[in-house]
All heavy atoms as a GROMACS GRO file, in nm:
protein
  501
    1MET      N    1   0.083  -0.117   0.002
    1MET     CA    2  -0.003  -0.004  -0.003
    1MET      C    3   0.087   0.125   0.002
    1MET      O    4   0.191   0.126   0.063
    1MET     CB    5  -0.085  -0.004   0.126
    1MET     CG    6  -0.123   0.133   0.177
    1MET     SD    7  -0.244   0.129   0.306
    1MET     CE    8  -0.368   0.038   0.238
    2ALA      N    9   0.042   0.223  -0.068
    2ALA     CA   10   0.119   0.348  -0.076
    2ALA      C   11   0.027   0.473  -0.036
    2ALA      O   12  -0.089   0.462  -0.053
    2ALA     CB   13   0.171   0.375  -0.215
    3THR      N   14   0.094   0.568   0.017
    3THR     CA   15   0.026   0.692   0.051
    3THR      C   16   0.120   0.812   0.032
    3THR      O   17   0.235   0.795   0.039
    3THR     CB   18  -0.020   0.686   0.205
    3THR    OG1   19  -0.106   0.802   0.223
    3THR    CG2   20   0.091   0.679   0.298
    4GLY      N   21   0.059   0.930   0.006
    4GLY     CA   22   0.138   1.043  -0.020
    4GLY      C   23   0.184   1.054  -0.166
    4GLY      O   24   0.150   0.977  -0.246
    5SER      N   25   0.257   1.158  -0.193
    5SER     CA   26   0.306   1.187  -0.324
    5SER      C   27   0.440   1.103  -0.353
    5SER      O   28   0.540   1.120  -0.271
    5SER     CB   29   0.343   1.326  -0.347
    5SER     OG   30   0.227   1.413  -0.328
    6LEU      N   31   0.440   1.024  -0.449
    6LEU     CA   32   0.557   0.940  -0.477
    6LEU      C   33   0.630   0.996  -0.597
    6LEU      O   34   0.573   1.057  -0.685
    6LEU     CB   35   0.507   0.794  -0.507
    6LEU     CG   36   0.422   0.728  -0.407
    6LEU    CD1   37   0.372   0.602  -0.450
    6LEU    CD2   38   0.504   0.708  -0.279
    7LYS      N   39   0.760   0.977  -0.601
    7LYS     CA   40   0.848   1.031  -0.702
    7LYS      C   41   0.882   0.935  -0.809
    7LYS      O   42   0.883   0.970  -0.924
    7LYS     CB   43   0.976   1.087  -0.642
    7LYS     CG   44   0.958   1.198  -0.547
    7LYS     CD   45   1.085   1.244  -0.492
    7LYS     CE   46   1.070   1.352  -0.384
    7LYS     NZ   47   1.184   1.407  -0.316
    8GLN      N   48   0.902   0.805  -0.774
    8GLN     CA   49   0.949   0.707  -0.870
    8GLN      C   50   0.835   0.609  -0.914
    8GLN      O   51   0.852   0.536  -1.012
    8GLN     CB   52   1.062   0.621  -0.806
    8GLN     CG   53   1.179   0.715  -0.765
    8GLN     CD   54   1.285   0.632  -0.697
    8GLN    OE1   55   1.338   0.535  -0.752
    8GLN    NE2   56   1.310   0.667  -0.572
    9PHE      N   57   0.728   0.608  -0.849
    9PHE     CA   58   0.610   0.514  -0.881
    9PHE      C   59   0.480   0.588  -0.878
    9PHE      O   60   0.468   0.696  -0.809
    9PHE     CB   61   0.604   0.408  -0.769
    9PHE     CG   62   0.704   0.302  -0.772
    9PHE    CD1   63   0.823   0.309  -0.700
    9PHE    CD2   64   0.684   0.186  -0.857
    9PHE    CE1   65   0.917   0.216  -0.701
    9PHE    CE2   66   0.782   0.095  -0.856
    9PHE     CZ   67   0.900   0.105  -0.775
   10THR      N   68   0.383   0.541  -0.948
   10THR     CA   69   0.253   0.579  -0.921
   10THR      C   70   0.192   0.480  -0.818
   10THR      O   71   0.254   0.384  -0.790
   10THR     CB   72   0.162   0.563  -1.056
   10THR    OG1   73   0.162   0.425  -1.090
   10THR    CG2   74   0.211   0.649  -1.168
   11ARG      N   75   0.085   0.508  -0.759
   11ARG     CA   76   0.023   0.408  -0.660
   11ARG      C   77  -0.008   0.284  -0.736
   11ARG      O   78   0.016   0.178  -0.678
   11ARG     CB   79  -0.102   0.470  -0.599
   11ARG     CG   80  -0.069   0.580  -0.503
   11ARG     CD   81  -0.189   0.608  -0.417
   11ARG     NE   82  -0.157   0.720  -0.327
   11ARG     CZ   83  -0.202   0.836  -0.321
   11ARG    NH1   84  -0.300   0.868  -0.398
   11ARG    NH2   85  -0.161   0.924  -0.229
   12GLU      N   86  -0.052   0.293  -0.856
   12GLU     CA   87  -0.083   0.171  -0.937
   12GLU      C   88   0.044   0.090  -0.957
   12GLU      O   89   0.046  -0.038  -0.961
   12GLU     CB   90  -0.152   0.206  -1.071
   12GLU     CG   91  -0.288   0.267  -1.056
   12GLU     CD   92  -0.290   0.417  -1.024
   12GLU    OE1   93  -0.184   0.485  -1.040
   12GLU    OE2   94  -0.389   0.462  -0.968
   13GLY      N   95   0.150   0.161  -0.989
   13GLY     CA   96   0.283   0.094  -1.014
   13GLY      C   97   0.332   0.024  -0.881
   13GLY      O   98   0.388  -0.085  -0.897
   14ILE      N   99   0.312   0.082  -0.771
   14ILE     CA  100   0.345   0.019  -0.646
   14ILE      C  101   0.262  -0.110  -0.628
   14ILE      O  102   0.317  -0.215  -0.593
   14ILE     CB  103   0.325   0.110  -0.523
   14ILE    CG1  104   0.427   0.220  -0.527
   14ILE    CG2  105   0.328   0.029  -0.394
   14ILE    CD1  106   0.554   0.207  -0.445
   15GLU      N  107   0.134  -0.101  -0.650
   15GLU     CA  108   0.040  -0.214  -0.642
   15GLU      C  109   0.088  -0.324  -0.737
   15GLU      O  110   0.091  -0.443  -0.694
   15GLU     CB  111  -0.098  -0.176  -0.656
   15GLU     CG  112  -0.158  -0.082  -0.546
   15GLU     CD  113  -0.307  -0.046  -0.564
   15GLU    OE1  114  -0.364  -0.097  -0.664
   15GLU    OE2  115  -0.348   0.035  -0.484
   16GLU      N  116   0.119  -0.293  -0.860
   16GLU     CA  117   0.153  -0.395  -0.959
   16GLU      C  118   0.284  -0.459  -0.914
   16GLU      O  119   0.298  -0.584  -0.927
   16GLU     CB  120   0.176  -0.326  -1.096
   16GLU     CG  121   0.049  -0.285  -1.154
   16GLU     CD  122   0.064  -0.208  -1.286
   16GLU    OE1  123   0.176  -0.204  -1.339
   16GLU    OE2  124  -0.033  -0.148  -1.333
   17ALA      N  125   0.377  -0.382  -0.863
   17ALA     CA  126   0.513  -0.441  -0.815
   17ALA      C  127   0.480  -0.537  -0.696
   17ALA      O  128   0.547  -0.644  -0.690
   17ALA     CB  129   0.603  -0.333  -0.773
   18ILE      N  130   0.404  -0.500  -0.610
   18ILE     CA  131   0.371  -0.580  -0.494
   18ILE      C  132   0.310  -0.714  -0.545
   18ILE      O  133   0.343  -0.826  -0.501
   18ILE     CB  134   0.279  -0.508  -0.387
   18ILE    CG1  135   0.355  -0.392  -0.324
   18ILE    CG2  136   0.217  -0.607  -0.286
   18ILE    CD1  137   0.266  -0.303  -0.239
   19ILE      N  138   0.201  -0.701  -0.626
   19ILE     CA  139   0.138  -0.823  -0.672
   19ILE      C  140   0.227  -0.916  -0.753
   19ILE      O  141   0.230  -1.030  -0.730
   19ILE     CB  142   0.013  -0.780  -0.750
   19ILE    CG1  143  -0.094  -0.714  -0.655
   19ILE    CG2  144  -0.056  -0.899  -0.823
   19ILE    CD1  145  -0.200  -0.648  -0.721
   20SER      N  146   0.311  -0.854  -0.843
   20SER     CA  147   0.392  -0.937  -0.923
   20SER      C  148   0.505  -0.999  -0.847
   20SER      O  149   0.563  -1.099  -0.894
   20SER     CB  150   0.452  -0.850  -1.039
   20SER     OG  151   0.546  -0.754  -0.998
   21ASN      N  152   0.529  -0.965  -0.726
   21ASN     CA  153   0.624  -1.023  -0.643
   21ASN      C  154   0.559  -1.107  -0.530
   21ASN      O  155   0.624  -1.140  -0.430
   21ASN     CB  156   0.719  -0.915  -0.578
   21ASN     CG  157   0.824  -0.867  -0.674
   21ASN    OD1  158   0.924  -0.933  -0.696
   21ASN    ND2  159   0.794  -0.757  -0.749
   22GLY      N  160   0.433  -1.142  -0.552
   22GLY     CA  161   0.371  -1.237  -0.460
   22GLY      C  162   0.293  -1.178  -0.343
   22GLY      O  163   0.245  -1.255  -0.257
   23GLY      N  164   0.291  -1.046  -0.338
   23GLY     CA  165   0.226  -0.980  -0.227
   23GLY      C  166   0.075  -0.948  -0.255
   23GLY      O  167   0.032  -0.984  -0.371
   24LYS      N  168   0.011  -0.886  -0.158
   24LYS     CA  169  -0.123  -0.843  -0.182
   24LYS      C  170  -0.137  -0.693  -0.154
   24LYS      O  171  -0.094  -0.659  -0.044
   24LYS     CB  172  -0.221  -0.924  -0.086
   24LYS     CG  173  -0.364  -0.880  -0.094
   24LYS     CD  174  -0.447  -0.966  -0.009
   24LYS     CE  175  -0.588  -0.916  -0.015
   24LYS     NZ  176  -0.674  -0.985   0.089
   25ALA      N  177  -0.185  -0.622  -0.246
   25ALA     CA  178  -0.198  -0.475  -0.227
   25ALA      C  179  -0.340  -0.456  -0.165
   25ALA      O  180  -0.439  -0.505  -0.212
   25ALA     CB  181  -0.183  -0.404  -0.361
   26ALA      N  182  -0.345  -0.362  -0.072
   26ALA     CA  183  -0.469  -0.329  -0.009
   26ALA      C  184  -0.498  -0.181  -0.028
   26ALA      O  185  -0.410  -0.098  -0.049
   26ALA     CB  186  -0.464  -0.365   0.142
   27SER      N  187  -0.625  -0.144  -0.006
   27SER     CA  188  -0.662  -0.004  -0.015
   27SER      C  189  -0.672   0.067   0.117
   27SER      O  190  -0.690   0.185   0.132
   27SER     CB  191  -0.789   0.012  -0.096
   27SER     OG  192  -0.892  -0.058  -0.027
   28SER      N  193  -0.668  -0.010   0.228
   28SER     CA  194  -0.679   0.048   0.354
   28SER      C  195  -0.579  -0.017   0.453
   28SER      O  196  -0.531  -0.137   0.423
   28SER     CB  197  -0.814   0.038   0.417
   28SER     OG  198  -0.855  -0.104   0.432
   29VAL      N  199  -0.539   0.042   0.558
   29VAL     CA  200  -0.446  -0.002   0.654
   29VAL      C  201  -0.514  -0.083   0.764
   29VAL      O  202  -0.612  -0.040   0.814
   29VAL     CB  203  -0.358   0.105   0.721
   29VAL    CG1  204  -0.261   0.050   0.815
   29VAL    CG2  205  -0.296   0.188   0.614
   30SER      N  206  -0.457  -0.203   0.798
   30SER     CA  207  -0.507  -0.281   0.904
   30SER      C  208  -0.389  -0.346   0.976
   30SER      O  209  -0.279  -0.336   0.937
   30SER     CB  210  -0.603  -0.388   0.855
   30SER     OG  211  -0.538  -0.496   0.796
   31LYS      N  212  -0.419  -0.412   1.087
   31LYS     CA  213  -0.312  -0.487   1.161
   31LYS      C  214  -0.241  -0.589   1.072
   31LYS      O  215  -0.126  -0.633   1.099
   31LYS     CB  216  -0.362  -0.551   1.286
   31LYS     CG  217  -0.402  -0.450   1.391
   31LYS     CD  218  -0.450  -0.520   1.518
   31LYS     CE  219  -0.480  -0.419   1.625
   31LYS     NZ  220  -0.524  -0.481   1.748
   32LYS      N  221  -0.312  -0.638   0.963
   32LYS     CA  222  -0.259  -0.736   0.880
   32LYS      C  223  -0.167  -0.683   0.769
   32LYS      O  224  -0.105  -0.753   0.698
   32LYS     CB  225  -0.375  -0.816   0.814
   32LYS     CG  226  -0.447  -0.901   0.916
   32LYS     CD  227  -0.559  -0.982   0.840
   32LYS     CE  228  -0.630  -1.064   0.935
   32LYS     NZ  229  -0.739  -1.141   0.864
   33THR      N  230  -0.162  -0.551   0.759
   33THR     CA  231  -0.075  -0.479   0.662
   33THR      C  232   0.064  -0.500   0.698
   33THR      O  233   0.108  -0.483   0.811
   33THR     CB  234  -0.108  -0.330   0.651
   33THR    OG1  235  -0.252  -0.315   0.624
   33THR    CG2  236  -0.026  -0.263   0.549
   34SER      N  237   0.146  -0.552   0.600
   34SER     CA  238   0.287  -0.571   0.626
   34SER      C  239   0.372  -0.442   0.633
   34SER      O  240   0.454  -0.427   0.720
   34SER     CB  241   0.349  -0.666   0.520
   34SER     OG  242   0.288  -0.792   0.515
   35PHE      N  243   0.348  -0.350   0.537
   35PHE     CA  244   0.417  -0.224   0.537
   35PHE      C  245   0.337  -0.131   0.455
   35PHE      O  246   0.257  -0.166   0.360
   35PHE     CB  247   0.559  -0.233   0.492
   35PHE     CG  248   0.578  -0.283   0.346
   35PHE    CD1  249   0.570  -0.201   0.242
   35PHE    CD2  250   0.603  -0.417   0.325
   35PHE    CE1  251   0.579  -0.245   0.110
   35PHE    CE2  252   0.613  -0.463   0.199
   35PHE     CZ  253   0.610  -0.380   0.090
   36VAL      N  254   0.361  -0.002   0.470
   36VAL     CA  255   0.307   0.111   0.391
   36VAL      C  256   0.419   0.186   0.327
   36VAL      O  257   0.520   0.219   0.403
   36VAL     CB  258   0.222   0.206   0.477
   36VAL    CG1  259   0.181   0.327   0.404
   36VAL    CG2  260   0.100   0.135   0.534
   37VAL      N  261   0.420   0.216   0.204
   37VAL     CA  262   0.520   0.292   0.130
   37VAL      C  263   0.465   0.440   0.141
   37VAL      O  264   0.360   0.470   0.089
   37VAL     CB  265   0.542   0.256  -0.016
   37VAL    CG1  266   0.642   0.337  -0.080
   37VAL    CG2  267   0.574   0.104  -0.022
   38ALA      N  268   0.537   0.526   0.210
   38ALA     CA  269   0.491   0.661   0.227
   38ALA      C  270   0.580   0.761   0.158
   38ALA      O  271   0.703   0.755   0.158
   38ALA     CB  272   0.500   0.695   0.378
   39GLY      N  273   0.517   0.842   0.075
   39GLY     CA  274   0.575   0.956   0.007
   39GLY      C  275   0.547   1.084   0.083
   39GLY      O  276   0.507   1.084   0.200
   40GLU      N  277   0.581   1.191   0.015
   40GLU     CA  278   0.562   1.329   0.084
   40GLU      C  279   0.413   1.357   0.101
   40GLU      O  280   0.326   1.306   0.023
   40GLU     CB  281   0.628   1.434  -0.005
   40GLU     CG  282   0.777   1.424  -0.001
   40GLU     CD  283   0.843   1.547  -0.078
   40GLU    OE1  284   0.784   1.651  -0.067
   40GLU    OE2  285   0.953   1.530  -0.131
   41ASN      N  286   0.384   1.432   0.200
   41ASN     CA  287   0.240   1.474   0.232
   41ASN      C  288   0.152   1.351   0.258
   41ASN      O  289   0.036   1.355   0.222
   41ASN     CB  290   0.190   1.570   0.127
   41ASN     CG  291   0.271   1.685   0.106
   41ASN    OD1  292   0.314   1.751   0.206
   41ASN    ND2  293   0.298   1.730  -0.015
   42ALA      N  294   0.208   1.243   0.311
   42ALA     CA  295   0.122   1.129   0.346
   42ALA      C  296   0.019   1.172   0.450
   42ALA      O  297   0.051   1.251   0.539
   42ALA     CB  298   0.206   1.019   0.389
   43GLY      N  299  -0.100   1.117   0.446
   43GLY     CA  300  -0.199   1.162   0.531
   43GLY      C  301  -0.251   1.062   0.630
   43GLY      O  302  -0.175   1.002   0.711
   44SER      N  303  -0.382   1.030   0.614
   44SER     CA  304  -0.451   0.941   0.712
   44SER      C  305  -0.398   0.803   0.714
   44SER      O  306  -0.395   0.737   0.819
   44SER     CB  307  -0.598   0.954   0.699
   44SER     OG  308  -0.630   0.902   0.573
   45LYS      N  309  -0.358   0.753   0.599
   45LYS     CA  310  -0.311   0.615   0.592
   45LYS      C  311  -0.171   0.593   0.670
   45LYS      O  312  -0.153   0.499   0.742
   45LYS     CB  313  -0.291   0.561   0.455
   45LYS     CG  314  -0.420   0.542   0.381
   45LYS     CD  315  -0.394   0.489   0.238
   45LYS     CE  316  -0.525   0.478   0.171
   45LYS     NZ  317  -0.507   0.444   0.026
   46LEU      N  318  -0.099   0.708   0.664
   46LEU     CA  319   0.027   0.702   0.744
   46LEU      C  320   0.000   0.706   0.891
   46LEU      O  321   0.050   0.621   0.970
   46LEU     CB  322   0.118   0.822   0.703
   46LEU     CG  323   0.242   0.840   0.781
   46LEU    CD1  324   0.335   0.718   0.784
   46LEU    CD2  325   0.312   0.966   0.745
   47ALA      N  326  -0.093   0.794   0.934
   47ALA     CA  327  -0.135   0.803   1.072
   47ALA      C  328  -0.192   0.673   1.120
   47ALA      O  329  -0.159   0.632   1.234
   47ALA     CB  330  -0.236   0.918   1.088
   48LYS      N  331  -0.274   0.606   1.038
   48LYS     CA  332  -0.336   0.482   1.084
   48LYS      C  333  -0.227   0.374   1.095
   48LYS      O  334  -0.226   0.295   1.188
   48LYS     CB  335  -0.437   0.435   0.974
   48LYS     CG  336  -0.508   0.312   1.009
   48LYS     CD  337  -0.599   0.331   1.127
   48LYS     CE  338  -0.692   0.211   1.148
   48LYS     NZ  339  -0.791   0.230   1.254
   49ALA      N  340  -0.129   0.372   1.000
   49ALA     CA  341  -0.022   0.273   1.009
   49ALA      C  342   0.060   0.292   1.133
   49ALA      O  343   0.096   0.201   1.209
   49ALA     CB  344   0.073   0.289   0.887
   50GLU      N  345   0.098   0.421   1.172
   50GLU     CA  346   0.174   0.448   1.295
   50GLU      C  347   0.091   0.397   1.411
   50GLU      O  348   0.145   0.347   1.511
   50GLU     CB  349   0.205   0.590   1.289
   50GLU     CG  350   0.315   0.623   1.191
   50GLU     CD  351   0.339   0.771   1.178
   50GLU    OE1  352   0.252   0.858   1.219
   50GLU    OE2  353   0.445   0.810   1.118
   51GLU      N  354  -0.038   0.435   1.412
   51GLU     CA  355  -0.125   0.394   1.527
   51GLU      C  356  -0.126   0.244   1.548
   51GLU      O  357  -0.132   0.205   1.662
   51GLU     CB  358  -0.266   0.449   1.495
   51GLU     CG  359  -0.369   0.414   1.598
   51GLU     CD  360  -0.512   0.459   1.549
   51GLU    OE1  361  -0.529   0.562   1.490
   51GLU    OE2  362  -0.610   0.378   1.585
   52LEU      N  363  -0.129   0.168   1.439
   52LEU     CA  364  -0.136   0.023   1.447
   52LEU      C  365   0.001  -0.047   1.463
   52LEU      O  366   0.006  -0.163   1.478
   52LEU     CB  367  -0.210  -0.034   1.328
   52LEU     CG  368  -0.355   0.006   1.308
   52LEU    CD1  369  -0.413  -0.036   1.177
   52LEU    CD2  370  -0.442  -0.049   1.427
   53GLY      N  371   0.108   0.030   1.451
   53GLY     CA  372   0.240  -0.025   1.458
   53GLY      C  373   0.281  -0.091   1.332
   53GLY      O  374   0.367  -0.181   1.339
   54VAL      N  375   0.222  -0.051   1.217
   54VAL     CA  376   0.259  -0.112   1.086
   54VAL      C  377   0.383  -0.038   1.036
   54VAL      O  378   0.401   0.085   1.052
   54VAL     CB  379   0.143  -0.095   0.986
   54VAL    CG1  380   0.184  -0.128   0.847
   54VAL    CG2  381   0.020  -0.168   1.037
   55GLU      N  382   0.477  -0.121   0.985
   55GLU     CA  383   0.600  -0.064   0.933
   55GLU      C  384   0.584   0.033   0.823
   55GLU      O  385   0.496   0.002   0.735
   55GLU     CB  386   0.694  -0.178   0.883
   55GLU     CG  387   0.824  -0.130   0.830
   55GLU     CD  388   0.918  -0.242   0.783
   55GLU    OE1  389   0.868  -0.357   0.760
   55GLU    OE2  390   1.034  -0.215   0.765
   56VAL      N  391   0.642   0.146   0.818
   56VAL     CA  392   0.630   0.247   0.725
   56VAL      C  393   0.773   0.259   0.657
   56VAL      O  394   0.874   0.277   0.726
   56VAL     CB  395   0.589   0.385   0.775
   56VAL    CG1  396   0.590   0.491   0.668
   56VAL    CG2  397   0.461   0.378   0.844
   57ILE      N  398   0.779   0.246   0.523
   57ILE     CA  399   0.904   0.263   0.442
   57ILE      C  400   0.890   0.364   0.334
   57ILE      O  401   0.781   0.402   0.302
   57ILE     CB  402   0.942   0.127   0.384
   57ILE    CG1  403   0.842   0.071   0.284
   57ILE    CG2  404   0.967   0.019   0.493
   57ILE    CD1  405   0.883  -0.050   0.201
   58ASN      N  406   1.008   0.410   0.280
   58ASN     CA  407   0.997   0.510   0.178
   58ASN      C  408   1.022   0.430   0.046
   58ASN      O  409   1.038   0.314   0.041
   58ASN     CB  410   1.104   0.616   0.191
   58ASN     CG  411   1.245   0.568   0.197
   58ASN    OD1  412   1.278   0.459   0.140
   58ASN    ND2  413   1.331   0.643   0.268
   59GLU      N  414   1.015   0.505  -0.069
   59GLU     CA  415   1.028   0.438  -0.199
   59GLU      C  416   1.166   0.374  -0.218
   59GLU      O  417   1.167   0.266  -0.277
   59GLU     CB  418   1.011   0.546  -0.309
   59GLU     CG  419   0.869   0.578  -0.338
   59GLU     CD  420   0.860   0.683  -0.446
   59GLU    OE1  421   0.870   0.810  -0.420
   59GLU    OE2  422   0.836   0.645  -0.567
   60ASP      N  423   1.274   0.430  -0.171
   60ASP     CA  424   1.406   0.382  -0.182
   60ASP      C  425   1.413   0.241  -0.115
   60ASP      O  426   1.468   0.145  -0.168
   60ASP     CB  427   1.514   0.464  -0.129
   60ASP     CG  428   1.530   0.589  -0.206
   60ASP    OD1  429   1.498   0.593  -0.328
   60ASP    OD2  430   1.582   0.695  -0.156
   61GLU      N  431   1.356   0.226   0.009
   61GLU     CA  432   1.350   0.099   0.076
   61GLU      C  433   1.261   0.003   0.004
   61GLU      O  434   1.296  -0.118  -0.003
   61GLU     CB  435   1.305   0.120   0.218
   61GLU     CG  436   1.292  -0.010   0.297
   61GLU     CD  437   1.417  -0.087   0.320
   61GLU    OE1  438   1.532  -0.036   0.294
   61GLU    OE2  439   1.412  -0.204   0.355
   62PHE      N  440   1.154   0.047  -0.056
   62PHE     CA  441   1.071  -0.044  -0.136
   62PHE      C  442   1.152  -0.102  -0.252
   62PHE      O  443   1.147  -0.220  -0.272
   62PHE     CB  444   0.946   0.030  -0.181
   62PHE     CG  445   0.847  -0.051  -0.264
   62PHE    CD1  446   0.776  -0.151  -0.209
   62PHE    CD2  447   0.843  -0.036  -0.405
   62PHE    CE1  448   0.690  -0.225  -0.277
   62PHE    CE2  449   0.759  -0.108  -0.475
   62PHE     CZ  450   0.678  -0.213  -0.416
   63ILE      N  451   1.220  -0.016  -0.327
   63ILE     CA  452   1.306  -0.060  -0.431
   63ILE      C  453   1.409  -0.158  -0.386
   63ILE      O  454   1.429  -0.261  -0.453
   63ILE     CB  455   1.368   0.057  -0.513
   63ILE    CG1  456   1.250   0.138  -0.576
   63ILE    CG2  457   1.469   0.009  -0.611
   63ILE    CD1  458   1.292   0.272  -0.629
   64ARG      N  459   1.468  -0.129  -0.279
   64ARG     CA  460   1.579  -0.217  -0.222
   64ARG      C  461   1.514  -0.361  -0.192
   64ARG      O  462   1.578  -0.462  -0.233
   64ARG     CB  463   1.645  -0.153  -0.101
   64ARG     CG  464   1.754  -0.246  -0.044
   64ARG     CD  465   1.800  -0.202   0.098
   64ARG     NE  466   1.707  -0.242   0.194
   64ARG     CZ  467   1.685  -0.368   0.239
   64ARG    NH1  468   1.747  -0.471   0.188
   64ARG    NH2  469   1.596  -0.387   0.333
   65ARG      N  470   1.400  -0.363  -0.139
   65ARG     CA  471   1.339  -0.488  -0.109
   65ARG      C  472   1.295  -0.565  -0.229
   65ARG      O  473   1.301  -0.680  -0.239
   65ARG     CB  474   1.210  -0.464  -0.018
   65ARG     CG  475   1.250  -0.422   0.128
   65ARG     CD  476   1.141  -0.407   0.212
   65ARG     NE  477   1.174  -0.351   0.343
   65ARG     CZ  478   1.097  -0.346   0.447
   65ARG    NH1  479   0.970  -0.392   0.442
   65ARG    NH2  480   1.143  -0.298   0.556
   66LEU      N  481   1.249  -0.490  -0.338
   66LEU     CA  482   1.218  -0.556  -0.465
   66LEU      C  483   1.342  -0.625  -0.529
   66LEU      O  484   1.324  -0.721  -0.592
   66LEU     CB  485   1.158  -0.456  -0.566
   66LEU     CG  486   1.016  -0.403  -0.544
   66LEU    CD1  487   0.981  -0.301  -0.648
   66LEU    CD2  488   0.922  -0.518  -0.546
   67ASN      N  489   1.452  -0.558  -0.511
   67ASN     CA  490   1.577  -0.599  -0.572
   67ASN      C  491   1.649  -0.706  -0.486
   67ASN      O  492   1.760  -0.763  -0.535
   67ASN     CB  493   1.667  -0.490  -0.609
   67ASN     CG  494   1.600  -0.404  -0.719
   67ASN    OD1  495   1.534  -0.452  -0.811
   67ASN    ND2  496   1.623  -0.271  -0.710
   68ALA      N  497   1.607  -0.732  -0.371
   68ALA     CA  498   1.674  -0.819  -0.272
   68ALA      C  499   1.668  -0.969  -0.316
   68ALA      O  500   1.575  -1.011  -0.381
   68ALA     CB  501   1.622  -0.800  -0.133
   0.00000   0.00000   0.00000
């Protein structure tokens, strides 16, 4: 899941990358969410992730994990 303004991906691009690598993209944050990719000006999804203790990563970390 992604939130905020992204520089290297569109939200759809993030979702496609997650799915093509065996993950599941969601439209809302829950305790089952593995991580949230946060860009600039992230809003309520970021706040919800932090409230639930869900890991928040940036685009660079997302790319690193894709290439691992």
